[in-house]
Residue, then its C-alpha position, 0 to 999 in steps of 0.5 A: x528149256x535150252x536154246x536148241x529144245x526151244x528152238x526145235x520145238x517152234x520148227x514149223x511142221x512142213x504142209x501136206x503139199x509138199x510132195x513131188x512125184x518120181x519120173x517115169x519112162x525113159x526119164x526114170x531109166x535116164x536116172x538110174x544110168x546117172x546114179x549107176x555112173x555116179x555110184x560106180x566112179x565116186x562122183x559127188x554132186x550138189x544134188x545128192x549132198x544137199x538132198x535136193x527133192x528134184x534130184x530124180x527128175x533133173x538127172x532124169x532130164x540130164x542136168x546135175x549140179x556141181x559145187x566147186x571152189x571148196x567145200x566151205x564158203x567165207x560167209x556166214x548166211x543164216x539160211x545156208x548149210x555150207x560150213x564157214x571160214x575167214x580163210x579156207x584152204x587153197x584151191x585144188x589145181x586139179x578140180x577143172x579136170x576132175x570136174x570134166x572127168x565127172x561130167x563126161x563120166x555122167x553122160x550129162x547134157x546141162x550142167x549147173x556149176x556153183x560155187x561158194x564165196x571166196x572173199x580171200x581171193x583177190x578175184x573172189x575165185x573168178x580165174x578158178x571158176x573160168x578154169x573149171x567151166x573151159x575144162x569141162x567145155x574142152x572136154x564135153x563141148x556138147x554139154x550146156x553149161x550154167x554157171x551160179x557165180x557168187x557176187x565176187x565181192x562186189x568186183x566187176x573187173x573180175x566179173x568181166x574177166x570171168x565172163x569174156x568169151x566164156x562158153x556158157x549158156x546162162x549166168x546165174x547169181x541168186x539175190x536169194x531175198x527181197x531187199x528188205x530182209x538182207x541184213x536178217x538173212x544174209x551175210x553183211x557183205x552181201x546185199x540185193x543192191x550188189x547182187x542187182x549190179x552183178x547181175x545187170x553187169x553181166x547182162x551188158x557184158x554178155x548180152x548173148x547169154x541168159x541171165x538168171x536169179x532166184x528168190x527164197x520165200x517164207x522168211x518174212x516178206x509180203x507177197x507184194x514185196x516179192x513181186x517187187x523184187x521181181x520186178x527189180x531183177x527184170x529191170x536188170x536185164x534177168x530173163x530167167x527166174x525161180x521162186x522156191x520155199x526155204x527150209x531150214x536146215x537145222x535148229x540153228x539156221x533162220x527160221x521158217x516164218x511161213x509157208x505160202x500156199x501153192x496158188x500163191x507160187x501160181x500168182x507169182x509164176x503169172x506175174x513173172x511171165x507178165x513182167x516179160x520173163x522168158x522162163x519161170x519156175x516157181x513153187x514150194x519144192x522149186x531150187x534154184x538150179x530146178x530143171x536148169x537145162x528145161x528152163x534154159x530151153x524155155x528161155x529160148x523159145x520151147x515149151x514152158x517147164x511147168x508143162x513138161x511131164x510136170x512132177x509137181x514141184x512147180x506151180x502155174x496156171x499154165x498147168x491145168x494138172x495143178x488144180x489152178x484156175x486164174x479164178x481161184x488165185x490170190x490177189x497180189x497188189x502190185x504197185x506201178x504195174 
């Protein structure tokens, strides 16, 4: 057997619980309107291009995600489907204006702007990210903005210039995995420690905005290590967290090690809330920008996302529709808790 045949033969089948429901009523009408605008104007979103399982839910609630700074990344993380080049094409100077126009035409209420790593640029792309956010805010000042940022190669000066008076609701940066798996999962230029410094500095620089991060599971971590990683994030000032199942984009990418059951995601949700996270989404189908607008509302005191018209992607003991009870949850030992 070839390497390709062998790896494809070892790929795990999705468990039965990988299901989500479509929105109904007003949310379905809103999704249809957004979809029509995207098709009519030839717009591009991460939601469609990444085939996100939550696209109906998020678009139905006025949230969408866009990726800026190009279509290729300067890093080669083993989990990511984005292409890699050492020196990507130059930045598009028209992108801020084009992005602002797309957001306006889609009629959104909350926008996530995510980025590729641009280690080829002295500031890691920070000035361009800032220009994109300012352009959207100038054209649609009523739209809430969330930046899912790279680690800027650890350049904290560039981070400070990026965040100064930037009109943001949320600054997000994903640690991706538990610290022990950095070398297995992420590019050698990335690390949990460096990501933690970026998140902590963002919290110090802008205590007025919400700080967010995300962890993928199913790649070799233990349940306890997930809890330990959450505790490190919380100590760095992270208030919002999402946890989701890693799915292998192709046979060439990192293989899935396991599929934690829904009850385990509910236990992680409970642990995160007990640590003091103000907004939590934990579930097999949760992605880092899952219900981003609603998650921000939860962080500011609104009803938890998991109990607001749940589609089944996020799992929590707060939502009785999950069919879970605290008595049925697995026990996860947590050191120092």
